[in-house]
Structures are given as C-alpha cells and as structure tokens.
N, C-alpha and C positions, 0 to 999 in steps of 0.2 A: 692316356699318357702313362700306361703301365709299362710300356717298353719304348725306350728311345735311345738312338744312338747319338752321342754327344760329339759334335764336330765344331771346331772353330770358336768363335767368339759367344760369350753368353748372351741371351736373348734378353732377360730382364732381371732385375734384382728384386726379389720378394721379400727378403728380410735382411736389412743392413746389419752388419756387426756380427753376424753369426759365423763368418767363414775365417778359417785360420789364416789364408794367403791374404796379402794386402793388394795384390795387383789384379784381382777380380778374376783371375784364372782358376781352373780346377786344381784342387790340391788335395793330397793325402790327409785324412783325417788323422792328427796326431794320436798316437796311442792305439790305433786300429790295426787290424791285419791289412796287409797292402790291397786286399781285394775290394776294399771300399774307399770311395772318394767322396768328399763333401764340398759342394759349391753352393753358389746363390740360387741354384734351381733345386737343390736337394741332396739327398744321399743317394749314392750310385753304387751299384755292384758292378765290378769289372769282370765280365764273363770272359774267360781266356779264348782266343781264337782257336778255331778248330784246326786251322792249317798254318804251317809256318809261313810268315810274311803278311798274313791278314791282320787287320786292326781288331783289337778285342771290342766286344759289344758292351756298352754300358746299359745297364738295367736300372730304371729309376725305381727307388724303393718308397721314398717318402719326402715331403717338403724339408727344408732345412732343420736339422736336428743336431744340436751340440750336446755333447756329454762333457760337462764341466768339471766334475769331481766324483770320486768314489766316497760313499758315505758309510758309516757303521756307528752303532751306539757305543756307550762307555764300557761295555762287556766285549766289544769287538763282535757284536752279533747285528742282526737285522741289517745286513748289507744292502745298499742301494746305489743308484746312480743319479746325480743331479743333472737333470735335462733342461736345456734352454731352447726355446721355439717361438715363432711368431704365429698369430691367427691370421684369418683373412684381412684383417684391416691393419695388419703390421704392428699389433700391440705384442710386446714381449711378455712372455711367460717363463716361469721356472717351476719344476716339479721334481721333487726327491721321490724317484720311482723304487719302491721296494723290489729288489730282484726276485723275490719269491713269486711275484706275479707274472714272470716270465716262464714259470712252470706250466705244463699242460699245453694248451693251444694258444694260451696268452690272450684271450678274448678281452678280459677285463682291462688290462692296461691299454689295449688298442682302442676300446670304447672310450676310454678317458682321453687319450690323445685326440681322437677324432672330435670329442666333445669341446676341447680346448682349441681346436681351430687347426690341428696338424692335418696335412693332406697325404692319405696313405694309398699305395697302390693295392688294388683290388683282388688280385690272384693268390692262391696259396703259396707259391714260391716266394713271392715278396713278403707275405706275412712271415715266413720263416727266416727270410734275409734280414728283416726288421729286429727280430729277437738276436740274430746272429750278430748284427751290426752293434746293438746296444751292450751285448756281453763282451764283444771283442774289444770295445773301447777301454782303455786303461789309462786315463789322464793322470798326470803326477799329483794333482791337488787331492787332498784328504779333507773331509769334514765329519764332524760328529753330528749324528742325527738323534733326534728325540721323536718318540711317537705320541707325545701329549703336549698340547699347548700349555703355556703358563711358565712358571719359574723352573729355571735350570741354573742353580746356583744363584748368581746375582744378575743373570740374563732373563729377560722375559721373551719367550719364544711365541710369536704369533704365526698365523698360517703363512703369511707372505713376507716376514721379516723377522729379524732377531733385534730386540732393544737392549742396548748395553755393549760394552766393550769385552769381547771375548778374549781370555788369556789362553794363548795356543791356537788351537784349531778353531775354525768358524763352527757355528751351530746352526743346524737347519732343521726345520719340521719334516718329517716324512711320513707319509701316509698313503693307503692304497686310493684314496680319493681326495684330491686337493679340496680344501675347504673354502671355495671360491667366494662364498658370501660372507665369511668371517673377517671382520677387521678390515674391511675395505673402505677407503675413505673418499669423500667428495667435498669440494669446497676447500676453504681455509679455515684455521682455527678462528681468525677474527670474524669471518662470515658465520661461523657457528655460534660464537658469542653474540653477534649482533642479531641473528635471526632465530636463535633458539635458547640459549642460556639466559639472555636478559628477560624473557618472558616468564622465567621461574621465580623472579624477584616478587616478593608479596604473594606468592602462591605456594603454600606449604606443602601440599602433596606433590606439585612438580618439583620443587627444590629437593624434597626428601628423596623423590624417586631417582633424580639424577645423582645425589649424593650416594645413594645405594651403588651406582655404578662405579664411583670412585672408592668405594669401600671394599668392593669384592677381591681386588687383588692384594689387600692388606692382610686378609685372614692369614694365609701361611705364614707371613712375616711377623705377625703378632701371636701367633699361636691360638687364634681364636677358632671356635667351632662353626661348622656349616649352619645356615639357617635361611629362613625366607620371610617375606612380607607379603600379605594379601591385602590389596585395595578392594575393599569390600563395599558394594552399594549397587542399587538398582541399575537397570541398563540406560544407556544413552546419557550417561553423566560424565564422560570424559576420562573413564579409568584407562581404556586402551590407549588413549592419547598420552596419559602419563607414562605408560610403558614404552611407548615410542619416543618420548623425550628421554627417557632414561637410557634406551638403547642407543641413541644418537651419540652417546659418549664412545661407542666402539663401532658402531656400523649401522646399516639400513635396517628397514623393516623386515627384510627376509631373515634376519636373525631371530625374529619372533617365533615362538613355538606354542603349541596348544597343549593343554592338559589331556586332551583327547587322544591318548596314546598308549600303548601296552607298557607294561613295566620294563620289559627289555628294551623298548624304543626309548624310554625315558632314560634308561641307563646310558645308552650311547649319546643321547642329547647332552645329558649331564656331563659325561666324559669329554665332550667337545668343548664344554664351557669351563674347563678347570681353571681355577685361579682368575676367574672372571665372573661376569654377570649373566644369569639366564633369565629371560623373560617368558613367562607362561601365561597365556591368555584364557580366560573363561574356565576358572575352577570349577564351575557346575558341571562341566562335560566330563569330569572325571568320575569313573564308576565308584558309586558310595561304597560297595563292598571292599574296594581296595584302597579307599582313600587313606586311612591311617597307615597302612603298609607302605604305600607309596610316599607318604610324607617322611616316614622314617628312613626309607630307602635314599632319598635325595639328601636328607640331613647327616646321615651316617656317612655317605661318601664312598660306599663300597657296593658294588654289584653282587649279584648272585655268583656262586661258584658253578661253573659249568665245564663240561670235558670235551676234548678234541674229538676227532673221528677215530682216533686210536684208542680212547679211553683215558688218556692222560688228562690231568687237571690243567685247564686252560687259565692263563693269568686273568685274575679278576679285573674289571674296570673300576678305577678309583677316581675321585675328584674332590677338589675343595672349591667351594663357591657360595655366593649368596645368590638367592633367586628373588624375583620380583613378580607377583601374580595379580590377577584382577579376577573378579567374580561377583556374582549376585549373592552367593552364598559363602560361608566360611568353611573351613575344615571341620570343626564341630558339627556343623548342621549335616555335612555329608556323612560323617560317622554315625550320627543318630539316625539318619535315614535308612542306614543298613541294620539298625538294631544293635549296634555295638556301643559300648561305653567310651565316653571321652575322657581322656586322661589329662592331666596338667601338663605333661610333656608334649602333647599334640599342640597346644595353644602357645607354648613357648617356641617351638620348633618353627611353626608357621604363625607369625603374629598378625592377626587381623587388624588392620588399620581402617576404621571407619573412612570411605573415600570422599563423602560428601561434606562440604563445608555448608554454613548456613546461608550462602550467597548463590554461586552459580554452579551448582554441582561440585565438581572436583575442583574449581577455580574460586579464588577470592578476589582476584583483580584481573580485569579483561585488558588492562593497557590501552584504554580508549577504543578497543574494537567493539562494534555494536552490540554483540550477543555472544553467548557462550558457544553456540554451534559454529558461528564464524571464527571464533577464536581457536577452538578445537581443530577445524579445518586448516587453519593457517599453520598451527603448531605441527600437525602431521605432514603437511607439505613442506615445510621448512625443514624438519627432521630427516625427511627423504632427501632433501636436495643438499643439506650440508651435515655430515656426520663423519665420525671415525677419527678425526684429528685431535679431538680432546683426550681420548684415552691413551694415545701414542705420546702426546705431549706430557700428560700426567706421568707416565710410566718413565719417560725419559728423564723428567726432573727429579722424580723420586729416586731413581737408580743413580744419578749424578751425585748425590749427597745422601746416601741411603741411611746411614747411621743417624745423623742429625734429623732428617726427616722422620724416621721412626720415633725418635725421643720426642718430637714435636708432637706427633699422633698420640703418644701416650699421655703427654701433658694436657692435650685438649680433651682426651676422653676422661681424664680425672676431672677437669674443670667442669664438664657437662654433668657428671654424675653428682658432683658436689652442689651444683646448682639445682638439680632435679630430683634428687633421691627423696621420695616421701618418708615421712615418719613412720615407723612400725610397719614398713613394707616387708612382705614375705620374700622368700628366696626366688619364687617365680618371677615376680615383679622386678627384682634386682636383675635377673638374667636378661630379661626384656630390656630393662634400662641400660644395660651394659651394651647390648647390640645396637640400640639407637644412639648410644653414645659414640660407638665406632663410626656409624654413619654420619652424625654430626661432625666428628672430628675429621673424617676423610672429605667431606664437602668443604670444610674450612681450610685444609691442607691445600686442597686443590685451588681454592681461592688465593691463598697466600702465594702459591707457585705461579699465579698469573693465568690460571686456566679457564676460570669460569666468568670473570668480570663482575663477580658479585662482591658486596661488602663482607667484612669478616663475620659478621653477626647473622647472615642470611641463612646459613646452613644450621646453625644452632637454633635459630627460631623455628625452622621448618620442623626439625626433629622434635622440639619441645611441644609443638601443637600437635604433632602425631602421637607422641607418648601421652599427652593429656586425653587425646581422644580415644585412644586405646584403654587407657584406665578407666575413663568413664563408661566405655562400652563394656568393659569387663565386670563392672559391678562393685569395685573396691579393691583393697589392698590384700585381702586375705587369701589363702592359697586356692587355686583353681579347683582342686578336688572338692573342697567344701562347697564351693558354688555350684558344681555339678551334682552333689549330693543333695542339695536343696532343690535344685531344678528336677531332679528325679523323683523326689518325694511329691513336690506340688503336682508333678504331671501325672503321678500315679493316682492321687486323689482326685484331680480334674477328670481323669477317665473312669474311675471306678468308685467314686465317693458315694454315689447314689446306688449303683447297680449291686456293689458287693458288700454294703454295709447297711443292715437292717435298722430301722429306727427303735429307741427304746420302748415305745408305746405301741408297737405293732401287736402284741399279745398273741403272737404266733399265726396270726391270719395274713402276714405278708411273706411270700415265698422269695427267698433270696439265693440264687444259684451260686454255688461256690462261694459262700460267705466267708469274708475275711475279718468280720467283726461287726461293731454297732456304731451308730451315731445318734449324738443327743445335742438338742438346742440348749446352749448355755450363754447368758448374757447376750442374746441377739445375735449369736454366732454358733457355729457348729463344733463340737468336740467329737474326735474319733477314738474309739476304742478298739485296738487292733489286737487280735489273737496272736500269741507269740510265734507260732510256727508260720503264719501267714507274714507276719513282719520280717522273719528271717529270710524266707524264701521268695517271696514275691516282691517286697518293696526294696529290698537291698541286693538284688542280683548284681554281681560285679563289684560290690564295694565290701571293704572290711567293717563287719558290723559295729566293732568298738569305736572306729573312728566316726563311722556315720552317727552313732547316738551322742558322741561328744559334739559334733557339730550341731545337732538338733537342740541339745541342751543349751549350748552356749547361744543359740539364736532365740531360745525361748518358745520353740515349737513343741518340744517334748517336755511333759510335765511329770517330773519324777515323784516317786512316792515319798510319803513322810518318813519312811524308814531308810531313806537314802539310796533305795534300789531304783534302778531304771524302770521297772515295771511297778504297777500298782495293784493293790487288791481291790477289785471292783465287783459290784453286785450287778451281773449281766442277766439279760433275760434268758439266756440259754442254759443257766445253771441254777440249782437251788442253793449253792454256797458262793462264797466269793471266788473270783477267778482272777489270776494275775494276768495282765494285759499291758500294752503300751497306749498311753493316752497322749494325743496330739491335738494341740489348739489350732483348730481350723481358721479362727480369726486371724491370728499371727501369720499362719502358712499363707493365706491368700492375699493378705495386705502387704506383707514385705516387699521391698524392691530388690530383686536378685538379678 
C-alpha cells in the first residue's frame, strides 16, 4: 500500500474522529501545504500530474495522523507538535512529539510511531514526506509543554493527562518516548477500594506502603526533602507484594524497577518519577561499592553534570520523590560489605523498616484467606487488575481545595509527632519520625477525601507500628554514629581479640604477629589493653577519635585513668616501666545490646 491512487468513495474507516471534514470525503489538512490530504485512509501526498489534463497521483504516506497543536515550553523553546492517531485496534493515542526528533533521518520518531500502532509507508520517499507533512502542519492551537512529570504550578502533569484547571493555554507532557506504562488506569476507584485497599486494613506494612504513595506528591508542596523506605526481611515474605500494592495507587507492576541498574540508569528512572512514588525491588542487587553513593544520588534529587556532543554543559536531571524499596539486606549492610563506613545520614535517608510482623511475614491479618501465600497472590493479581485510579482521584481532590488540604496535612503531621515523639530522642530519630508523620498524614488525608475506604485511624496506626519497629531494630534513641562506633569496636575485637592481643602471662613465649596490645582475664571476663597508635590507626579508621572515646566512656566500655585521662598507665609485659594505653572492658563490650 505504499502507492495508491485515490478514486471515488472511501473503502473503510480506520479511525473515526480524526478527519477534519464531516462528510467522509477527502479533505485538505488544515494548516498544511496544499500538497497533503488527510482522510479516513491516511495521509496522502498529492503528486502533481506530469501532463496537463491528467489526474494527480496520491501517494499514501501513513495511516490517519492529526496534528492538533503546536507546543513549546515556558521559555518558548523545546517546540513540538501534538499528534493524535489510532492503533490497529482503533484505540486513540496522543503524543507531543519534540520537533528536534525530525532532524537527521528521523528514525527515532518513526520507530515510536510504529510502536504505537501507526502504519507507515516503507520507502525512503514516503519517510521524507512524513517529516515534511508534520513540519508543514501549522494548526492554530497552541499548548505549553513540560518535559518532566509532576507539579507545574498548581497543575499535576501525568504522561497521559494533566490534572487541574489550566489558566490560559493547556499544558501537555512532551517527551522523545511516551511513557506508556506510567499512570495508566484499570478498573474503577470503587473496584480498587474493594479488591486492593480494603486488604491493607489491619496490615501495618501494606497500609504504610500504600500511604507512601499518597505522600510522594506532597513533598514539593510542603517543602520536605526526598527520602526512601526499605522493607527489609528474608525472601518469600511478601515484601514485593507490598510494593505492588503501593504501586497500584498510580499504575501496574510495569512501573516497578530494580536496584540492579547503573547510576546513570537510576538517574533517568528517578527523573521519570518526579513528584511521585518510585518502587525499587531487591536492594541486595545493588553493587555494594556504589550503595552509599546511589542512596545520596536518589535523595539529593540531582543527577551528575554531563556535556553535550559540542562540549557544552547539559542540563542536569532533577527530581523530587519518595521511593519504596525491598530487600533482604539494608543499605548499611551493603556499605559495610564494601569496607566503607556507615554514616547516620545513610540510615536517615533510606529508613530500614523491618518487613516481617510476628504473624504471617509482612501480613498481620489475612482477611479470611487460608494462607499467607494465597493472600499474597490475591493481592498481586488484584493490584494488576485494578490500579491507577486512586492516585488521579487523590490529586484531583487535593488540587480542588489545595490550601485547605495542605493545612490539614500539616495539622495531621503535628498530631502524629505529638503522639509518637519519644523522650530524649536525638536529631536522627526526629528526622525519621517527621518522614513517617508525613506518610501517616498523607494516608489519613486520602481517607478523608474518600480515596482509600479506610477509617481515619488506619494510616496513623500503620505508621506508628512501623516507627516502633524501626526504633527497636535501630537499637535505641541515641545518634546512629554512636551505634556504628560501638559496632565497629566490637567487630574489631571479635576479629582480632585473640590474634593481635597477647596474654599477660605469656612471658614472651607467645608469638603475636602485628601486636596491637594485651589481654587479661579480670572477674571472669577479659580486659583489653590497646597500644595508643594501634588504637588510633586500626580501631578508629573513619571516625573522629574524640567522639569515639566519648561514646565508649558513656557506654562504660573504656576505663579511664584515675588522673582523668583517657589513657591509663599500665605495667605491660612488653616494657620495664609503665606504658600509657587504652583499657577496654570486654565483659561490657560483648554483653551490651547494640
């Protein structure tokens, strides 16, 4: 069908509603050069007759393709054309095509049109005519384009629609590749409530995960920082199910991503989820040596600086989001595997929530389903069958009365923190509490707006249970750096307590390679006498010595001298006179719960 002479009546209608004329006959496409005709069979190029009196030949270029509007951004750059077309099943699609894709041979944009169901003529002449047709169309309609999903003023731009009432020109998302799997909907909101959301009731990890989805678009509006949560636990416990339940707020399981990606790939993935929820499965697949760097990348919300082919600085990718992760390990575990030090900021940025309850893995209540496995399969199937409606309904209701709804969120956040702030909590605990308070408030607001079908207390309860589980797993209210210092000290003596510390009664007949000090049995336990240089260079690598000593003294592990100094004058077997060293109580060290 590459070449066809049109004569008489149209044979069939492939896509209704795409043609400018109302009588079904061939018509000139408005705004195009007179050489192109658009009708129900497609776009045609009118090839002039070679001889006077002959009929012009019509060359078929592609299936019906309407150019609805000219697009450009707020700086009057990034020009494009809004296209409308149908696929083989007659399903209508729209795509804001960046005009820069027409440069060169245009392979990229033709591939995308073919992928979306547009039928194209196969010869080189028609490929050139297609670009010529799109460029020649100059419809009167003008639209503003954005190149990133999320908030644009008080509008929320999705890949396939814009939520809110635009003042002036309409706003449309423009991208080289349509994000077809993002924010697609299946079923109704009521079906989603009945088959997905209701099963979150009395299941803390499910209700919390779903509430994270509602919290994500609130970050920008409230000025909150990016962050993430990791559901941590052994395999086959329902962690991935919780992620799919959370994703159902916005779309299906094809929106799920894996940690097993390059940092460049994760940048692009994060940018696609701006002002929204990103779900990343299997944290353990992340390369340990880049774990800390990747965590900071996602949370900081800014990609690396790169150059164009001409050497100019390319615009950095940016994003605002919350992400939800699952894994058998946590971020600190990965960082330690690579030999790096864990900082308190790591655990605040990606908060490890123990995934398992004391009942059925991730679940506390199976809603009369016989087993946890069956319950998990039911949730996954339902989330794939009913999804995408809740997020759009929530955003629409949020925008409808933005000021009042945001005030309500702030009130709910304060209420949650007032009820759950522990006494003597350090700054890191308070930062995590603030993030969980946002999640609790978002889930509660979604409930008040009629989205979830829950009671007002469900989201608060879920966030409270998760906060308590995190706090218990963390080991207390003190700063995480202190906890990490204690872990490092104990790990050092577990590994080297025998091999690098000679006993006091060895009398020189015990060969100790790379000796770091001595050990002595005291009151049915062991004390370690650590030489000063070994203490500074081996035990405390990566930490401030003064801070580490304060932590050990406060915990009772370090026994200071009677003169108030941190070191003590001891009679060690290696010297004829007293030697100043650090003395640690191994009894306390190995007995403490950290």
